[in-house]
C-alpha positions as CSV (number, residue, x, y, z in Angstrom):
1,M,49.5,34.1,1.3
2,G,49.0,35.0,-2.4
3,R,52.0,34.1,-4.5
4,R,53.9,32.4,-1.7
5,A,51.1,29.8,-1.1
6,A,52.7,27.1,-3.3
7,I,56.1,27.5,-1.5
8,I,54.5,27.2,1.9
9,L,52.5,24.2,0.7
10,C,55.5,22.4,-0.6
11,I,57.6,23.1,2.5
12,S,54.9,21.8,4.8
13,V,54.4,18.6,2.8
14,A,58.2,18.0,2.7
15,I,58.4,18.4,6.4
16,L,55.6,15.9,7.0
17,V,57.0,13.3,4.5
18,A,60.5,13.6,6.0
19,L,59.1,13.2,9.5
20,G,57.1,10.2,8.4
21,L,60.2,8.5,7.1
22,I,62.1,9.3,10.3
23,M,59.3,7.9,12.5
24,L,58.9,4.9,10.3
25,A,62.6,4.1,10.8
26,S,62.0,4.3,14.5
27,T,58.9,2.1,14.6
28,S,59.2,-0.3,11.6
29,A,61.8,-2.6,13.3
30,W,59.1,-3.6,15.8
31,V,56.5,-4.5,13.2
32,Y,55.6,-8.2,13.1
33,G,57.0,-10.0,10.0
34,V,60.0,-7.8,9.2
35,D,62.6,-9.5,11.4
36,D,64.9,-10.3,8.5
37,D,65.2,-6.7,7.5
38,P,64.3,-4.1,10.2
39,Y,64.2,-1.3,7.7
40,L,62.1,-3.1,5.0
41,L,59.1,-0.8,5.5
42,V,61.4,2.3,5.4
43,K,62.8,1.2,2.0
44,R,59.3,0.5,0.7
45,Q,58.1,3.9,1.9
46,G,61.1,5.5,0.3
47,I,60.1,4.0,-3.1
48,F,56.5,5.1,-2.6
49,T,57.8,8.6,-1.8
50,G,59.8,8.7,-5.1
51,V,56.8,7.5,-7.1
52,G,54.6,10.1,-5.3
53,L,57.0,12.9,-6.0
54,L,57.1,11.9,-9.7
55,A,53.3,11.9,-9.7
56,A,53.3,15.3,-8.1
57,L,55.8,16.6,-10.6
58,V,53.7,15.4,-13.5
59,A,50.5,16.7,-12.0
60,G,52.1,20.1,-11.4
61,C,53.4,20.4,-14.9
62,I,50.1,19.5,-16.8
63,D,47.3,21.9,-17.3
64,Y,44.7,21.0,-14.7
65,R,41.9,22.1,-17.1
66,I,42.5,18.9,-19.1
67,L,40.8,17.0,-16.2
68,R,37.6,18.9,-16.9
69,R,37.3,17.2,-20.3
70,I,37.9,13.6,-19.0
71,W,36.2,13.6,-15.7
72,M,33.6,11.0,-16.7
73,P,36.1,8.3,-17.8
74,L,38.1,9.0,-14.6
75,L,35.0,8.5,-12.4
76,I,33.9,5.3,-14.2
77,A,37.4,3.9,-13.8
78,G,37.4,4.8,-10.1
79,C,34.1,3.1,-9.6
80,V,35.3,0.0,-11.4
81,L,38.3,-0.2,-9.2
82,L,36.1,0.1,-6.1
83,T,33.8,-2.7,-7.4
84,L,36.8,-5.0,-7.7
85,C,37.1,-4.9,-3.9
86,Y,34.0,-7.1,-3.9
87,V,35.4,-9.7,-6.4
88,P,36.7,-12.9,-4.8
89,G,40.3,-13.6,-5.9
90,V,40.9,-9.9,-6.6
91,Q,40.0,-8.4,-3.3
92,V,42.5,-8.5,-0.4
93,E,40.8,-8.7,3.0
94,V,42.7,-7.6,6.1
95,K,41.1,-7.8,9.6
96,G,37.7,-8.3,8.1
97,E,37.9,-5.3,5.8
98,A,38.2,-5.6,2.0
99,R,39.7,-2.2,1.2
100,W,42.4,-3.5,-1.1
101,I,42.8,-5.3,-4.4
102,W,45.8,-7.2,-5.8
103,A,47.3,-5.9,-9.1
104,P,50.2,-7.2,-11.1
105,V,53.5,-5.4,-10.5
106,I,51.9,-2.9,-8.1
107,G,50.9,-5.5,-5.6
108,R,48.3,-4.5,-2.9
109,F,46.5,-1.4,-3.9
110,Q,43.7,0.7,-2.2
111,P,41.2,2.0,-4.8
112,S,39.5,4.4,-2.4
113,E,42.6,6.6,-2.6
114,V,42.0,6.9,-6.3
115,A,38.3,7.4,-5.8
116,K,38.9,10.4,-3.5
117,L,40.7,12.3,-6.3
118,V,38.4,11.4,-9.2
119,V,35.2,12.2,-7.2
120,I,36.5,15.7,-6.4
121,I,37.5,16.2,-10.1
122,A,34.1,15.0,-11.2
123,L,32.1,17.3,-8.9
124,A,34.2,20.3,-9.7
125,A,33.8,19.7,-13.4
126,W,30.0,19.1,-13.0
127,F,29.4,22.4,-11.2
128,A,31.7,24.3,-13.5
129,Q,29.6,23.1,-16.5
130,H,26.3,23.6,-14.8
131,Q,27.1,26.8,-12.9
132,A,23.8,28.5,-13.6
133,E,21.8,25.4,-12.4
134,A,23.6,24.9,-9.1
135,R,20.4,25.8,-7.1
136,S,18.1,23.5,-9.2
137,F,16.9,20.2,-7.7
138,L,18.0,17.9,-10.5
139,R,21.4,19.3,-11.8
140,G,22.3,21.1,-8.6
141,F,21.5,18.3,-6.1
142,V,20.3,14.9,-7.4
143,L,22.8,14.3,-10.2
144,P,25.9,15.6,-8.4
145,G,24.6,13.7,-5.3
146,L,24.8,10.5,-7.3
147,L,28.3,11.3,-8.5
148,L,29.3,11.6,-4.9
149,G,27.0,9.0,-3.3
150,I,27.8,6.0,-5.5
151,P,31.6,6.0,-4.7
152,V,30.9,6.8,-1.1
153,A,28.5,3.9,-0.8
154,L,31.0,1.5,-2.5
155,I,33.7,2.6,0.0
156,F,31.3,2.4,3.0
157,F,30.3,-1.2,2.3
158,E,33.9,-2.2,2.1
159,K,33.7,-1.5,5.9
160,D,35.8,1.6,5.4
161,M,33.6,4.0,7.3
162,G,36.3,6.5,8.0
163,T,37.3,7.1,4.3
164,A,33.6,7.2,3.3
165,V,32.8,9.9,5.9
166,A,35.9,11.9,5.0
167,L,35.1,11.8,1.2
168,G,31.4,12.5,1.9
169,G,32.4,15.5,4.0
170,A,34.7,16.9,1.3
171,G,32.0,16.4,-1.3
172,F,29.4,18.0,0.9
173,L,31.7,21.0,1.4
174,L,32.3,21.3,-2.3
175,M,28.5,21.2,-3.1
176,F,27.8,23.8,-0.5
177,T,30.5,26.1,-2.0
178,A,29.2,25.5,-5.5
179,G,25.8,26.8,-4.5
180,T,23.6,23.8,-3.8
181,R,20.6,24.8,-1.7
182,V,21.3,24.7,2.0
183,S,17.9,23.2,2.8
184,L,18.6,20.2,0.6
185,L,22.1,19.7,2.0
186,S,20.7,20.0,5.6
187,L,18.3,17.2,4.8
188,V,21.1,15.1,3.5
189,A,23.2,15.8,6.6
190,V,20.3,14.7,8.9
191,V,19.7,11.6,6.9
192,G,23.4,10.8,6.8
193,I,23.7,11.2,10.6
194,L,20.7,8.9,11.2
195,G,22.2,6.4,8.6
196,L,25.5,6.4,10.4
197,Y,23.8,5.9,13.7
198,K,21.8,2.9,12.3
199,A,25.0,1.4,10.8
200,V,26.8,1.7,14.1
201,E,23.9,0.4,16.1
202,S,23.4,-2.7,13.8
203,D,27.1,-3.6,13.7
204,P,28.5,-5.0,17.0
205,Y,32.1,-4.2,16.1
206,R,31.3,-0.5,15.2
207,R,29.1,-0.1,18.2
208,M,31.9,-1.5,20.4
209,K,34.2,1.2,19.1
210,F,31.8,4.0,20.0
211,E,31.1,2.6,23.4
212,A,34.8,2.3,24.1
213,L,35.3,6.0,23.3
214,L,32.6,6.9,25.9
215,N,34.0,4.6,28.6
216,L,37.8,4.8,28.1
217,D,38.4,5.2,31.8
218,D,36.9,1.8,32.4
219,P,39.8,-0.7,33.0
220,E,37.9,-3.4,31.2
221,V,37.5,-1.2,28.1
222,Q,41.2,-0.3,28.3
223,R,42.1,-3.9,28.0
224,K,39.7,-4.7,25.1
225,A,37.9,-2.4,22.7
226,G,39.6,0.8,23.8
227,Y,43.1,-0.6,24.0
228,Q,44.6,1.2,21.1
229,Q,43.3,4.6,22.1
230,Y,44.2,4.1,25.7
231,R,47.8,3.2,24.8
232,A,47.9,6.2,22.4
233,K,47.0,8.5,25.3
234,L,49.7,7.0,27.5
235,A,52.2,7.6,24.7
236,L,51.2,11.2,24.3
237,A,51.2,11.8,28.1
238,S,54.6,10.2,28.6
239,G,56.3,12.3,25.9
240,G,55.8,15.5,27.7
241,L,57.1,18.7,26.1
242,M,60.4,17.5,24.6
243,G,59.8,13.7,24.4
244,A,61.8,10.7,25.5
245,G,64.1,11.0,22.5
246,L,64.0,9.6,19.0
247,G,64.0,5.8,19.2
248,N,63.4,5.7,22.9
249,G,59.7,5.3,22.9
250,A,58.2,2.3,24.7
251,E,54.7,2.0,23.2
252,K,56.0,0.8,19.8
253,H,57.5,-2.3,21.4
254,G,54.3,-4.3,20.9
255,Y,52.1,-2.3,23.2
256,L,50.5,0.1,20.7
257,P,49.1,-1.8,17.6
258,E,49.5,-0.1,14.2
259,A,52.2,2.2,15.6
260,H,53.7,2.7,12.1
261,T,50.3,3.4,10.3
262,D,47.2,4.8,11.9
263,F,48.8,5.5,15.3
264,I,52.1,7.0,14.3
265,F,51.1,10.4,15.7
266,P,51.2,9.3,19.4
267,V,54.6,7.7,18.8
268,A,55.9,11.0,17.5
269,G,54.5,12.6,20.6
270,E,56.1,10.1,22.9
271,E,59.6,10.3,21.3
272,L,59.7,14.0,20.1
273,G,57.3,15.6,22.5
274,L,54.4,18.1,22.4
275,L,56.4,20.5,20.2
276,C,56.6,17.9,17.5
277,T,52.9,17.1,17.6
278,L,52.0,20.8,17.6
279,G,54.3,21.2,14.6
280,I,52.5,18.4,12.7
281,V,49.2,20.1,13.4
282,F,50.6,23.5,12.3
283,C,51.9,21.9,9.0
284,F,48.4,20.7,8.3
285,V,47.0,24.2,9.1
286,L,49.5,25.7,6.6
287,I,48.5,23.1,4.0
288,S,44.8,23.9,4.5
289,T,45.3,27.7,4.3
290,S,47.6,27.4,1.4
291,G,45.2,25.2,-0.5
292,I,42.3,27.6,0.2
293,S,44.4,30.5,-1.0
294,I,45.3,28.8,-4.2
295,A,41.7,27.9,-4.8
296,L,40.6,31.5,-4.2
297,H,43.0,32.8,-6.8
298,A,42.3,30.1,-9.5
299,S,41.5,31.6,-12.9
300,D,38.2,29.7,-13.4
301,R,35.3,28.1,-11.5
302,F,36.6,24.6,-12.1
303,G,39.9,25.5,-10.6
304,K,38.4,27.1,-7.5
305,L,36.2,24.1,-6.8
306,L,39.0,21.6,-7.5
307,G,41.4,23.4,-5.2
308,L,38.9,23.5,-2.4
309,G,38.0,19.8,-2.8
310,L,41.6,18.7,-3.0
311,T,42.4,20.6,0.2
312,A,39.4,19.1,2.0
313,V,40.3,15.5,1.1
314,I,43.7,16.0,2.7
315,A,42.6,18.1,5.7
316,L,39.6,16.1,6.8
317,P,41.4,12.7,7.1
318,A,44.2,14.4,9.0
319,L,41.7,16.0,11.4
320,M,39.9,12.6,11.9
321,N,43.2,10.7,12.5
322,I,44.4,13.2,15.1
323,G,40.9,13.1,16.6
324,V,41.0,9.3,16.9
325,V,44.5,9.1,18.5
326,T,43.6,11.8,21.1
327,S,40.3,10.0,21.9
328,V,38.0,12.7,20.6
329,L,36.6,10.5,17.8
330,P,36.0,6.7,17.6
331,N,38.6,4.6,16.0
332,T,38.1,4.8,12.2
333,G,41.3,3.2,10.8
334,L,42.4,6.3,8.8
335,P,46.1,7.0,8.2
336,L,47.7,10.3,8.9
337,P,48.4,11.8,5.4
338,F,52.1,12.1,4.4
339,V,53.2,10.6,7.8
340,S,51.7,7.1,8.2
341,Y,53.1,4.1,6.3
342,G,51.1,3.3,3.2
343,G,52.0,3.5,-0.5
344,T,48.7,4.2,-2.1
345,N,47.8,7.0,0.3
346,L,51.2,8.6,0.0
347,V,51.3,8.5,-3.8
348,F,47.8,10.0,-4.4
349,T,48.1,12.6,-1.6
350,L,51.3,13.8,-3.2
351,A,49.5,13.8,-6.6
352,A,46.8,16.0,-5.1
353,M,49.4,18.4,-3.9
354,G,50.8,18.4,-7.5
355,L,47.4,19.4,-8.8
356,L,47.3,22.3,-6.3
357,V,50.7,23.5,-7.6
358,S,49.3,23.3,-11.2
359,L,46.4,25.5,-10.0
360,H,48.9,27.9,-8.5
361,R,51.0,28.2,-11.7
362,R,47.9,29.2,-13.7
363,A,46.2,31.3,-11.0
364,Y,45.5,35.0,-11.4
365,Y,47.1,37.4,-8.9
366,A,46.2,41.1,-9.2
367,E,49.1,43.5,-9.1
368,C,48.9,46.1,-6.4
369,A,49.3,49.6,-8.1
370,E,50.8,52.5,-6.2
371,M,48.4,55.2,-5.1
372,P,48.5,58.2,-7.5
373,I,49.6,61.5,-6.2
374,I,47.2,64.3,-7.3
375,K,48.0,68.0,-7.0
376,E,51.0,67.5,-4.8
377,K,51.9,70.6,-2.7
378,Q,55.2,71.4,-1.1
379,L,55.3,73.7,1.9
380,A,58.5,75.4,3.1
381,L,59.0,77.1,6.5
382,K,61.2,80.2,6.5
383,I,63.1,80.7,9.7
């Protein structure tokens, strides 16, 4: 992609954001609690889009290398915000999950979206500073593991397992790329899988979600634990190639819960068809490849690691969301980046894209020189 990576990135993000607003206009009128104004959520998402674009503009204009000098205060602030999710009176609990806090002016706010960015910035800055010690046990594994593990643990115990797994996966990929020993990372992966298994096994609600995924053909599961994913499959199947038409979907009429947030992808498939859902997937592929291209051309090690991490924290949640709604993964409650309704997620994912643009503006692209012609000979044929 080279020099065109930022253009492809911005076009793909713009398409997804525009599609998200269109689908929200189609689904928001059927959300409980917005009877007085059917387009209330669309208006809110429009405001969030404007704030996110402003954040992306600011992030794209600043020199990303400034973040390398202030990574520690950013990380501390992110952990403090995550800790507030455990403080009564500040935390906002929805459906048994305390992922949000209440802030003046801003309103309901999800600190884990901030934590995703600051953790990636902190890890990239750490490995840029300790490049020669990336394979050591202390500075290449233990200390960066704590930088990643503490925020991930705080998010996990908010009962937000999906975000914790996505951030942990992005951090794991960054540490692998930075040069942490594979043997140590493999050990962490095994321990993490066993820990997730134990967490699911000991929590009846989480265990129910996994069992529902494995038995989705059971009518009893379809009516209870697997209801959302079953309705999502019906929506995708009924859409066919071209869809039923924008606004003509049936599942959003109270059948498919969270049709405007976590399960907006099946609604898009039902109303706009397979071509639309494949287009969404293709946009995320373009975002991923563009982000990796920008990271590879970054002018310093911090930029390379930062670009890779920012790409991962967008691509992994998208992959997990699509996996959930197509019944490949258990229900995790992750939104689809840029498309699902949600102000905090949209603002900070757009800010992440702005940082990628900042990387691109300061990247190094080698000029291709023409091959020199040495001892050129001209032959003439006399007739």
